[in-house]
mmCIF file of the N, C-alpha and C atoms, coordinates in Angstrom:
data_MODEL
# 
_entry.id   MODEL 
# 
loop_
_atom_site.group_PDB 
_atom_site.id 
_atom_site.type_symbol 
_atom_site.label_atom_id 
_atom_site.label_alt_id 
_atom_site.label_comp_id 
_atom_site.label_asym_id 
_atom_site.label_entity_id 
_atom_site.label_seq_id 
_atom_site.pdbx_PDB_ins_code 
_atom_site.Cartn_x 
_atom_site.Cartn_y 
_atom_site.Cartn_z 
_atom_site.occupancy 
_atom_site.B_iso_or_equiv 
_atom_site.pdbx_formal_charge 
_atom_site.auth_seq_id 
_atom_site.auth_comp_id 
_atom_site.auth_asym_id 
_atom_site.auth_atom_id 
_atom_site.pdbx_PDB_model_num 
ATOM 1   N N  . UNK A 1 1  ? -79.071 -1.013  128.238 1.00 0.00 ? 1  UNK A N  1 
ATOM 2   C CA . UNK A 1 1  ? -80.332 -0.847  127.528 1.00 0.00 ? 1  UNK A CA 1 
ATOM 3   C C  . UNK A 1 1  ? -80.774 0.617   127.550 1.00 0.00 ? 1  UNK A C  1 
ATOM 4   N N  . UNK A 1 2  ? -80.588 1.287   128.692 1.00 0.00 ? 2  UNK A N  1 
ATOM 5   C CA . UNK A 1 2  ? -80.973 2.698   128.782 1.00 0.00 ? 2  UNK A CA 1 
ATOM 6   C C  . UNK A 1 2  ? -80.140 3.546   127.832 1.00 0.00 ? 2  UNK A C  1 
ATOM 7   N N  . UNK A 1 3  ? -78.847 3.236   127.730 1.00 0.00 ? 3  UNK A N  1 
ATOM 8   C CA . UNK A 1 3  ? -77.965 3.978   126.812 1.00 0.00 ? 3  UNK A CA 1 
ATOM 9   C C  . UNK A 1 3  ? -78.417 3.765   125.370 1.00 0.00 ? 3  UNK A C  1 
ATOM 10  N N  . UNK A 1 4  ? -78.772 2.536   125.033 1.00 0.00 ? 4  UNK A N  1 
ATOM 11  C CA . UNK A 1 4  ? -79.236 2.228   123.674 1.00 0.00 ? 4  UNK A CA 1 
ATOM 12  C C  . UNK A 1 4  ? -80.562 2.925   123.407 1.00 0.00 ? 4  UNK A C  1 
ATOM 13  N N  . UNK A 1 5  ? -81.457 2.958   124.411 1.00 0.00 ? 5  UNK A N  1 
ATOM 14  C CA . UNK A 1 5  ? -82.735 3.660   124.254 1.00 0.00 ? 5  UNK A CA 1 
ATOM 15  C C  . UNK A 1 5  ? -82.513 5.131   123.920 1.00 0.00 ? 5  UNK A C  1 
ATOM 16  N N  . UNK A 1 6  ? -81.509 5.748   124.547 1.00 0.00 ? 6  UNK A N  1 
ATOM 17  C CA . UNK A 1 6  ? -81.216 7.158   124.276 1.00 0.00 ? 6  UNK A CA 1 
ATOM 18  C C  . UNK A 1 6  ? -80.697 7.349   122.852 1.00 0.00 ? 6  UNK A C  1 
ATOM 19  N N  . UNK A 1 7  ? -79.957 6.369   122.359 1.00 0.00 ? 7  UNK A N  1 
ATOM 20  C CA . UNK A 1 7  ? -79.408 6.450   121.002 1.00 0.00 ? 7  UNK A CA 1 
ATOM 21  C C  . UNK A 1 7  ? -80.496 6.160   119.974 1.00 0.00 ? 7  UNK A C  1 
ATOM 22  N N  . UNK A 1 8  ? -81.254 5.085   120.185 1.00 0.00 ? 8  UNK A N  1 
ATOM 23  C CA . UNK A 1 8  ? -82.266 4.654   119.222 1.00 0.00 ? 8  UNK A CA 1 
ATOM 24  C C  . UNK A 1 8  ? -83.467 5.607   119.194 1.00 0.00 ? 8  UNK A C  1 
ATOM 25  N N  . UNK A 1 9  ? -83.932 6.006   120.353 1.00 0.00 ? 9  UNK A N  1 
ATOM 26  C CA . UNK A 1 9  ? -85.044 6.949   120.501 1.00 0.00 ? 9  UNK A CA 1 
ATOM 27  C C  . UNK A 1 9  ? -86.356 6.478   119.892 1.00 0.00 ? 9  UNK A C  1 
ATOM 28  N N  . UNK A 1 10 ? -86.430 5.211   119.564 1.00 0.00 ? 10 UNK A N  1 
ATOM 29  C CA . UNK A 1 10 ? -87.707 4.678   119.081 1.00 0.00 ? 10 UNK A CA 1 
ATOM 30  C C  . UNK A 1 10 ? -87.717 3.170   119.313 1.00 0.00 ? 10 UNK A C  1 
ATOM 31  N N  . UNK A 1 11 ? -88.912 2.618   119.497 1.00 0.00 ? 11 UNK A N  1 
ATOM 32  C CA . UNK A 1 11 ? -88.992 1.156   119.655 1.00 0.00 ? 11 UNK A CA 1 
ATOM 33  C C  . UNK A 1 11 ? -88.797 0.461   118.311 1.00 0.00 ? 11 UNK A C  1 
ATOM 34  N N  . UNK A 1 12 ? -88.643 -0.841  118.375 1.00 0.00 ? 12 UNK A N  1 
ATOM 35  C CA . UNK A 1 12 ? -88.571 -1.607  117.134 1.00 0.00 ? 12 UNK A CA 1 
ATOM 36  C C  . UNK A 1 12 ? -89.879 -1.417  116.369 1.00 0.00 ? 12 UNK A C  1 
ATOM 37  N N  . UNK A 1 13 ? -89.788 -1.221  115.083 1.00 0.00 ? 13 UNK A N  1 
ATOM 38  C CA . UNK A 1 13 ? -90.977 -0.981  114.263 1.00 0.00 ? 13 UNK A CA 1 
ATOM 39  C C  . UNK A 1 13 ? -91.824 -2.236  114.117 1.00 0.00 ? 13 UNK A C  1 
ATOM 40  N N  . UNK A 1 14 ? -91.182 -3.406  114.214 1.00 0.00 ? 14 UNK A N  1 
ATOM 41  C CA . UNK A 1 14 ? -91.904 -4.665  114.045 1.00 0.00 ? 14 UNK A CA 1 
ATOM 42  C C  . UNK A 1 14 ? -91.065 -5.804  114.607 1.00 0.00 ? 14 UNK A C  1 
ATOM 43  N N  . UNK A 1 15 ? -91.692 -6.983  114.680 1.00 0.00 ? 15 UNK A N  1 
ATOM 44  C CA . UNK A 1 15 ? -90.947 -8.167  115.078 1.00 0.00 ? 15 UNK A CA 1 
ATOM 45  C C  . UNK A 1 15 ? -89.862 -8.486  114.056 1.00 0.00 ? 15 UNK A C  1 
ATOM 46  N N  . UNK A 1 16 ? -90.113 -8.157  112.807 1.00 0.00 ? 16 UNK A N  1 
ATOM 47  C CA . UNK A 1 16 ? -89.118 -8.390  111.761 1.00 0.00 ? 16 UNK A CA 1 
ATOM 48  C C  . UNK A 1 16 ? -87.861 -7.558  112.002 1.00 0.00 ? 16 UNK A C  1 
ATOM 49  N N  . UNK A 1 17 ? -88.053 -6.305  112.403 1.00 0.00 ? 17 UNK A N  1 
ATOM 50  C CA . UNK A 1 17 ? -86.899 -5.459  112.692 1.00 0.00 ? 17 UNK A CA 1 
ATOM 51  C C  . UNK A 1 17 ? -86.144 -5.999  113.899 1.00 0.00 ? 17 UNK A C  1 
ATOM 52  N N  . UNK A 1 18 ? -86.872 -6.381  114.949 1.00 0.00 ? 18 UNK A N  1 
ATOM 53  C CA . UNK A 1 18 ? -86.234 -6.972  116.127 1.00 0.00 ? 18 UNK A CA 1 
ATOM 54  C C  . UNK A 1 18 ? -85.413 -8.193  115.728 1.00 0.00 ? 18 UNK A C  1 
ATOM 55  N N  . UNK A 1 19 ? -86.002 -9.074  114.929 1.00 0.00 ? 19 UNK A N  1 
ATOM 56  C CA . UNK A 1 19 ? -85.299 -10.285 114.506 1.00 0.00 ? 19 UNK A CA 1 
ATOM 57  C C  . UNK A 1 19 ? -84.047 -9.938  113.695 1.00 0.00 ? 19 UNK A C  1 
ATOM 58  N N  . UNK A 1 20 ? -84.150 -8.971  112.817 1.00 0.00 ? 20 UNK A N  1 
ATOM 59  C CA . UNK A 1 20 ? -83.007 -8.583  112.002 1.00 0.00 ? 20 UNK A CA 1 
ATOM 60  C C  . UNK A 1 20 ? -81.846 -8.070  112.845 1.00 0.00 ? 20 UNK A C  1 
ATOM 61  N N  . UNK A 1 21 ? -82.156 -7.246  113.832 1.00 0.00 ? 21 UNK A N  1 
ATOM 62  C CA . UNK A 1 21 ? -81.115 -6.705  114.712 1.00 0.00 ? 21 UNK A CA 1 
ATOM 63  C C  . UNK A 1 21 ? -80.521 -7.839  115.545 1.00 0.00 ? 21 UNK A C  1 
ATOM 64  N N  . UNK A 1 22 ? -81.378 -8.692  116.090 1.00 0.00 ? 22 UNK A N  1 
ATOM 65  C CA . UNK A 1 22 ? -80.908 -9.821  116.892 1.00 0.00 ? 22 UNK A CA 1 
ATOM 66  C C  . UNK A 1 22 ? -80.036 -10.755 116.072 1.00 0.00 ? 22 UNK A C  1 
ATOM 67  N N  . UNK A 1 23 ? -80.463 -11.054 114.859 1.00 0.00 ? 23 UNK A N  1 
ATOM 68  C CA . UNK A 1 23 ? -79.706 -11.953 113.985 1.00 0.00 ? 23 UNK A CA 1 
ATOM 69  C C  . UNK A 1 23 ? -78.318 -11.383 113.694 1.00 0.00 ? 23 UNK A C  1 
ATOM 70  N N  . UNK A 1 24 ? -78.251 -10.104 113.436 1.00 0.00 ? 24 UNK A N  1 
ATOM 71  C CA . UNK A 1 24 ? -76.960 -9.461  113.165 1.00 0.00 ? 24 UNK A CA 1 
ATOM 72  C C  . UNK A 1 24 ? -76.019 -9.604  114.358 1.00 0.00 ? 24 UNK A C  1 
ATOM 73  N N  . UNK A 1 25 ? -76.540 -9.363  115.559 1.00 0.00 ? 25 UNK A N  1 
ATOM 74  C CA . UNK A 1 25 ? -75.704 -9.459  116.755 1.00 0.00 ? 25 UNK A CA 1 
ATOM 75  C C  . UNK A 1 25 ? -75.260 -10.906 117.006 1.00 0.00 ? 25 UNK A C  1 
ATOM 76  N N  . UNK A 1 26 ? -76.152 -11.862 116.791 1.00 0.00 ? 26 UNK A N  1 
ATOM 77  C CA . UNK A 1 26 ? -75.794 -13.276 116.985 1.00 0.00 ? 26 UNK A CA 1 
ATOM 78  C C  . UNK A 1 26 ? -74.730 -13.686 115.975 1.00 0.00 ? 26 UNK A C  1 
ATOM 79  N N  . UNK A 1 27 ? -74.868 -13.246 114.743 1.00 0.00 ? 27 UNK A N  1 
ATOM 80  C CA . UNK A 1 27 ? -73.875 -13.581 113.720 1.00 0.00 ? 27 UNK A CA 1 
ATOM 81  C C  . UNK A 1 27 ? -72.505 -13.003 114.067 1.00 0.00 ? 27 UNK A C  1 
ATOM 82  N N  . UNK A 1 28 ? -72.476 -11.796 114.616 1.00 0.00 ? 28 UNK A N  1 
ATOM 83  C CA . UNK A 1 28 ? -71.202 -11.198 115.024 1.00 0.00 ? 28 UNK A CA 1 
ATOM 84  C C  . UNK A 1 28 ? -70.569 -12.006 116.159 1.00 0.00 ? 28 UNK A C  1 
ATOM 85  N N  . UNK A 1 29 ? -71.374 -12.443 117.121 1.00 0.00 ? 29 UNK A N  1 
ATOM 86  C CA . UNK A 1 29 ? -70.851 -13.274 118.216 1.00 0.00 ? 29 UNK A CA 1 
ATOM 87  C C  . UNK A 1 29 ? -70.373 -14.616 117.672 1.00 0.00 ? 29 UNK A C  1 
ATOM 88  N N  . UNK A 1 30 ? -71.108 -15.187 116.743 1.00 0.00 ? 30 UNK A N  1 
ATOM 89  C CA . UNK A 1 30 ? -70.752 -16.481 116.162 1.00 0.00 ? 30 UNK A CA 1 
ATOM 90  C C  . UNK A 1 30 ? -69.397 -16.414 115.452 1.00 0.00 ? 30 UNK A C  1 
ATOM 91  N N  . UNK A 1 31 ? -69.124 -15.313 114.770 1.00 0.00 ? 31 UNK A N  1 
ATOM 92  C CA . UNK A 1 31 ? -67.829 -15.143 114.094 1.00 0.00 ? 31 UNK A CA 1 
ATOM 93  C C  . UNK A 1 31 ? -66.681 -15.199 115.106 1.00 0.00 ? 31 UNK A C  1 
ATOM 94  N N  . UNK A 1 32 ? -66.892 -14.628 116.263 1.00 0.00 ? 32 UNK A N  1 
ATOM 95  C CA . UNK A 1 32 ? -65.862 -14.664 117.302 1.00 0.00 ? 32 UNK A CA 1 
ATOM 96  C C  . UNK A 1 32 ? -65.736 -16.077 117.871 1.00 0.00 ? 32 UNK A C  1 
ATOM 97  N N  . UNK A 1 33 ? -66.859 -16.715 118.122 1.00 0.00 ? 33 UNK A N  1 
ATOM 98  C CA . UNK A 1 33 ? -66.858 -18.062 118.697 1.00 0.00 ? 33 UNK A CA 1 
ATOM 99  C C  . UNK A 1 33 ? -66.158 -19.053 117.775 1.00 0.00 ? 33 UNK A C  1 
ATOM 100 N N  . UNK A 1 34 ? -66.296 -18.871 116.469 1.00 0.00 ? 34 UNK A N  1 
ATOM 101 C CA . UNK A 1 34 ? -65.690 -19.799 115.507 1.00 0.00 ? 34 UNK A CA 1 
ATOM 102 C C  . UNK A 1 34 ? -64.165 -19.696 115.454 1.00 0.00 ? 34 UNK A C  1 
ATOM 103 N N  . UNK A 1 35 ? -63.604 -18.627 115.977 1.00 0.00 ? 35 UNK A N  1 
ATOM 104 C CA . UNK A 1 35 ? -62.153 -18.473 115.973 1.00 0.00 ? 35 UNK A CA 1 
ATOM 105 C C  . UNK A 1 35 ? -61.519 -19.497 116.908 1.00 0.00 ? 35 UNK A C  1 
ATOM 106 N N  . UNK A 1 36 ? -60.276 -19.821 116.642 1.00 0.00 ? 36 UNK A N  1 
ATOM 107 C CA . UNK A 1 36 ? -59.545 -20.697 117.550 1.00 0.00 ? 36 UNK A CA 1 
ATOM 108 C C  . UNK A 1 36 ? -59.553 -20.064 118.931 1.00 0.00 ? 36 UNK A C  1 
ATOM 109 N N  . UNK A 1 37 ? -59.688 -20.913 119.933 1.00 0.00 ? 37 UNK A N  1 
ATOM 110 C CA . UNK A 1 37 ? -59.790 -20.395 121.294 1.00 0.00 ? 37 UNK A CA 1 
ATOM 111 C C  . UNK A 1 37 ? -58.600 -19.517 121.658 1.00 0.00 ? 37 UNK A C  1 
ATOM 112 N N  . UNK A 1 38 ? -57.426 -19.867 121.195 1.00 0.00 ? 38 UNK A N  1 
ATOM 113 C CA . UNK A 1 38 ? -56.230 -19.090 121.526 1.00 0.00 ? 38 UNK A CA 1 
ATOM 114 C C  . UNK A 1 38 ? -56.238 -17.706 120.856 1.00 0.00 ? 38 UNK A C  1 
ATOM 115 N N  . UNK A 1 39 ? -57.031 -17.547 119.801 1.00 0.00 ? 39 UNK A N  1 
ATOM 116 C CA . UNK A 1 39 ? -57.086 -16.274 119.076 1.00 0.00 ? 39 UNK A CA 1 
ATOM 117 C C  . UNK A 1 39 ? -58.343 -15.466 119.401 1.00 0.00 ? 39 UNK A C  1 
ATOM 118 N N  . UNK A 1 40 ? -59.198 -16.040 120.185 1.00 0.00 ? 40 UNK A N  1 
ATOM 119 C CA . UNK A 1 40 ? -60.488 -15.417 120.478 1.00 0.00 ? 40 UNK A CA 1 
ATOM 120 C C  . UNK A 1 40 ? -60.324 -14.220 121.406 1.00 0.00 ? 40 UNK A C  1 
ATOM 121 N N  . UNK A 1 41 ? -60.985 -13.130 121.073 1.00 0.00 ? 41 UNK A N  1 
ATOM 122 C CA . UNK A 1 41 ? -60.992 -11.929 121.905 1.00 0.00 ? 41 UNK A CA 1 
ATOM 123 C C  . UNK A 1 41 ? -62.238 -11.995 122.795 1.00 0.00 ? 41 UNK A C  1 
ATOM 124 N N  . UNK A 1 42 ? -62.028 -12.408 124.040 1.00 0.00 ? 42 UNK A N  1 
ATOM 125 C CA . UNK A 1 42 ? -63.166 -12.614 124.932 1.00 0.00 ? 42 UNK A CA 1 
ATOM 126 C C  . UNK A 1 42 ? -63.834 -11.308 125.338 1.00 0.00 ? 42 UNK A C  1 
ATOM 127 N N  . UNK A 1 43 ? -63.101 -10.228 125.351 1.00 0.00 ? 43 UNK A N  1 
ATOM 128 C CA . UNK A 1 43 ? -63.731 -8.935  125.655 1.00 0.00 ? 43 UNK A CA 1 
ATOM 129 C C  . UNK A 1 43 ? -64.695 -8.556  124.523 1.00 0.00 ? 43 UNK A C  1 
ATOM 130 N N  . UNK A 1 44 ? -64.279 -8.789  123.294 1.00 0.00 ? 44 UNK A N  1 
ATOM 131 C CA . UNK A 1 44 ? -65.154 -8.524  122.148 1.00 0.00 ? 44 UNK A CA 1 
ATOM 132 C C  . UNK A 1 44 ? -66.373 -9.440  122.182 1.00 0.00 ? 44 UNK A C  1 
ATOM 133 N N  . UNK A 1 45 ? -66.162 -10.706 122.527 1.00 0.00 ? 45 UNK A N  1 
ATOM 134 C CA . UNK A 1 45 ? -67.282 -11.645 122.641 1.00 0.00 ? 45 UNK A CA 1 
ATOM 135 C C  . UNK A 1 45 ? -68.236 -11.199 123.741 1.00 0.00 ? 45 UNK A C  1 
ATOM 136 N N  . UNK A 1 46 ? -67.685 -10.782 124.863 1.00 0.00 ? 46 UNK A N  1 
ATOM 137 C CA . UNK A 1 46 ? -68.521 -10.290 125.963 1.00 0.00 ? 46 UNK A CA 1 
ATOM 138 C C  . UNK A 1 46 ? -69.379 -9.113  125.496 1.00 0.00 ? 46 UNK A C  1 
ATOM 139 N N  . UNK A 1 47 ? -68.772 -8.190  124.760 1.00 0.00 ? 47 UNK A N  1 
ATOM 140 C CA . UNK A 1 47 ? -69.529 -7.038  124.250 1.00 0.00 ? 47 UNK A CA 1 
ATOM 141 C C  . UNK A 1 47 ? -70.655 -7.476  123.324 1.00 0.00 ? 47 UNK A C  1 
ATOM 142 N N  . UNK A 1 48 ? -70.391 -8.443  122.461 1.00 0.00 ? 48 UNK A N  1 
ATOM 143 C CA . UNK A 1 48 ? -71.434 -8.932  121.552 1.00 0.00 ? 48 UNK A CA 1 
ATOM 144 C C  . UNK A 1 48 ? -72.565 -9.602  122.329 1.00 0.00 ? 48 UNK A C  1 
ATOM 145 N N  . UNK A 1 49 ? -72.218 -10.382 123.343 1.00 0.00 ? 49 UNK A N  1 
ATOM 146 C CA . UNK A 1 49 ? -73.245 -11.060 124.135 1.00 0.00 ? 49 UNK A CA 1 
ATOM 147 C C  . UNK A 1 49 ? -74.084 -10.060 124.921 1.00 0.00 ? 49 UNK A C  1 
ATOM 148 N N  . UNK A 1 50 ? -73.452 -9.004  125.396 1.00 0.00 ? 50 UNK A N  1 
ATOM 149 C CA . UNK A 1 50 ? -74.207 -7.945  126.076 1.00 0.00 ? 50 UNK A CA 1 
ATOM 150 C C  . UNK A 1 50 ? -75.152 -7.262  125.094 1.00 0.00 ? 50 UNK A C  1 
ATOM 151 N N  . UNK A 1 51 ? -74.696 -7.055  123.870 1.00 0.00 ? 51 UNK A N  1 
ATOM 152 C CA . UNK A 1 51 ? -75.571 -6.457  122.857 1.00 0.00 ? 51 UNK A CA 1 
ATOM 153 C C  . UNK A 1 51 ? -76.763 -7.360  122.556 1.00 0.00 ? 51 UNK A C  1 
ATOM 154 N N  . UNK A 1 52 ? -76.547 -8.674  122.516 1.00 0.00 ? 52 UNK A N  1 
ATOM 155 C CA . UNK A 1 52 ? -77.651 -9.615  122.298 1.00 0.00 ? 52 UNK A CA 1 
ATOM 156 C C  . UNK A 1 52 ? -78.660 -9.499  123.435 1.00 0.00 ? 52 UNK A C  1 
ATOM 157 N N  . UNK A 1 53 ? -78.165 -9.470  124.670 1.00 0.00 ? 53 UNK A N  1 
ATOM 158 C CA . UNK A 1 53 ? -79.067 -9.333  125.818 1.00 0.00 ? 53 UNK A CA 1 
ATOM 159 C C  . UNK A 1 53 ? -79.824 -8.013  125.769 1.00 0.00 ? 53 UNK A C  1 
ATOM 160 N N  . UNK A 1 54 ? -79.147 -6.959  125.344 1.00 0.00 ? 54 UNK A N  1 
ATOM 161 C CA . UNK A 1 54 ? -79.778 -5.646  125.273 1.00 0.00 ? 54 UNK A CA 1 
ATOM 162 C C  . UNK A 1 54 ? -80.893 -5.629  124.236 1.00 0.00 ? 54 UNK A C  1 
ATOM 163 N N  . UNK A 1 55 ? -80.644 -6.225  123.087 1.00 0.00 ? 55 UNK A N  1 
ATOM 164 C CA . UNK A 1 55 ? -81.671 -6.302  122.043 1.00 0.00 ? 55 UNK A CA 1 
ATOM 165 C C  . UNK A 1 55 ? -82.905 -7.029  122.580 1.00 0.00 ? 55 UNK A C  1 
ATOM 166 N N  . UNK A 1 56 ? -82.684 -8.152  123.245 1.00 0.00 ? 56 UNK A N  1 
ATOM 167 C CA . UNK A 1 56 ? -83.800 -8.937  123.789 1.00 0.00 ? 56 UNK A CA 1 
ATOM 168 C C  . UNK A 1 56 ? -84.522 -8.175  124.890 1.00 0.00 ? 56 UNK A C  1 
ATOM 169 N N  . UNK A 1 57 ? -83.758 -7.544  125.772 1.00 0.00 ? 57 UNK A N  1 
ATOM 170 C CA . UNK A 1 57 ? -84.353 -6.774  126.858 1.00 0.00 ? 57 UNK A CA 1 
ATOM 171 C C  . UNK A 1 57 ? -85.215 -5.631  126.322 1.00 0.00 ? 57 UNK A C  1 
ATOM 172 N N  . UNK A 1 58 ? -84.697 -4.899  125.355 1.00 0.00 ? 58 UNK A N  1 
ATOM 173 C CA . UNK A 1 58 ? -85.458 -3.789  124.775 1.00 0.00 ? 58 UNK A CA 1 
ATOM 174 C C  . UNK A 1 58 ? -86.760 -4.281  124.155 1.00 0.00 ? 58 UNK A C  1 
ATOM 175 N N  . UNK A 1 59 ? -86.677 -5.415  123.475 1.00 0.00 ? 59 UNK A N  1 
ATOM 176 C CA . UNK A 1 59 ? -87.885 -5.963  122.839 1.00 0.00 ? 59 UNK A CA 1 
ATOM 177 C C  . UNK A 1 59 ? -88.911 -6.355  123.897 1.00 0.00 ? 59 UNK A C  1 
ATOM 178 N N  . UNK A 1 60 ? -88.460 -7.049  124.934 1.00 0.00 ? 60 UNK A N  1 
ATOM 179 C CA . UNK A 1 60 ? -89.390 -7.459  126.001 1.00 0.00 ? 60 UNK A CA 1 
ATOM 180 C C  . UNK A 1 60 ? -89.973 -6.256  126.714 1.00 0.00 ? 60 UNK A C  1 
ATOM 181 N N  . UNK A 1 61 ? -89.155 -5.252  126.973 1.00 0.00 ? 61 UNK A N  1 
ATOM 182 C CA . UNK A 1 61 ? -89.631 -4.028  127.631 1.00 0.00 ? 61 UNK A CA 1 
ATOM 183 C C  . UNK A 1 61 ? -90.658 -3.316  126.761 1.00 0.00 ? 61 UNK A C  1 
ATOM 184 N N  . UNK A 1 62 ? -90.431 -3.328  125.474 1.00 0.00 ? 62 UNK A N  1 
ATOM 185 C CA . UNK A 1 62 ? -91.358 -2.686  124.534 1.00 0.00 ? 62 UNK A CA 1 
ATOM 186 C C  . UNK A 1 62 ? -92.706 -3.397  124.544 1.00 0.00 ? 62 UNK A C  1 
ATOM 187 N N  . UNK A 1 63 ? -92.709 -4.712  124.721 1.00 0.00 ? 63 UNK A N  1 
ATOM 188 C CA . UNK A 1 63 ? -93.947 -5.495  124.665 1.00 0.00 ? 63 UNK A CA 1 
ATOM 189 C C  . UNK A 1 63 ? -94.671 -5.547  126.000 1.00 0.00 ? 63 UNK A C  1 
ATOM 190 N N  . UNK A 1 64 ? -94.000 -5.110  127.079 1.00 0.00 ? 64 UNK A N  1 
ATOM 191 C CA . UNK A 1 64 ? -94.630 -5.177  128.414 1.00 0.00 ? 64 UNK A CA 1 
ATOM 192 C C  . UNK A 1 64 ? -95.678 -4.117  128.594 1.00 0.00 ? 64 UNK A C  1 
# 
């Protein structure tokens, strides 16, 4: 989250922006999950799930 804060350098402009970013990350994870288990790249899935957590964490931190 700290690394992303350094890159983004600004909070989410609105709940709509937060939702849009979150939705994009969830859709990317979903594409991986839909793959056959034998073809699934779990490292890529892990990265997407970490990005989802980071988006949520940043939003909660912004609202605190």
